[in-house]
N, C-alpha and C positions, 0 to 999 in steps of 0.2 A: 504494500500500500504506500509505503514511503517513497519507493522508486517512481510510482505513477504520479504522485504528488510533486515530486522533484522535477520530473520530466515536464509536467504541465506548467509549472512555474518557470522553468527554463524556456519553454516555447513561448510563453507570454512575454517574458523579458526580451527574448530575441526579436519578437514581432514588434514590440514597442521601440526597441533600439533601431531596427531597420527602418521603421516609419519615421523616426525622428531625424535620421540622416538623409532621408529622401528629400526633405525640404531644403537642404543645403545646395542642391544642384542648381547651377546657373543655366539659363536658357540662352543658347547662342543661335539666334534666329538668322538663318542665312538665305531665307526665301521670302519673297514678298508676293502676295496674291492680290489680284485685282478682280473686282466683280462688276458686272454690268447691273445697273439698276433701271428698271423700267418704270416710267411714270404713266399713270392712267390718263387717257384723253377722254374728256367728257363731251358728249354730243347730245343735242336735243333729240328727242324721239322723232320729230317730224323731219329732221335732217337725215336721220339714219334710215328711215323707212321710205326710201325712194322707190317709185314703181318700176317694175322690171320692163325693159323695152325689148322689142323683138327686132331682129335684123333680117335681111334677105339671106337665103342660103349661100354658103361658101364652102370651099374645100377645106378639110381639116388637115393640118400639117403634123403637129405633135400633140396627140390626145393625152389627156390625163385620166382622172377618175370619172366613173359613170355613176350618176345618182338617179334613183327612181323615187318620184314623189307624186302621189295621187295618180293621175293618168298621164304624167309627163316624164320624159327622160331628159336628164341634164348631163351633158358631156362637157367637161371643161378642157380648155386648151392651155398647155403650159406657157407661162409668161405672157398671157394675153388676157 
């Protein structure tokens, strides 16, 4: 019983000792990080809800994603 008690006390002492020396380490920061911050743009609802206009048919060059909504098919063209 004495040995278990002594081992437990020794482990607690070593844990406290190691934690107390941990705070003495100096931070030598050699790297800087930069972050982008996005700021929200507020728009009035009537400016945002512009009616969709239709154009005459034209040839598609670089197609993107295809969307199905109600009875319509929307195909977007990249960068246009």
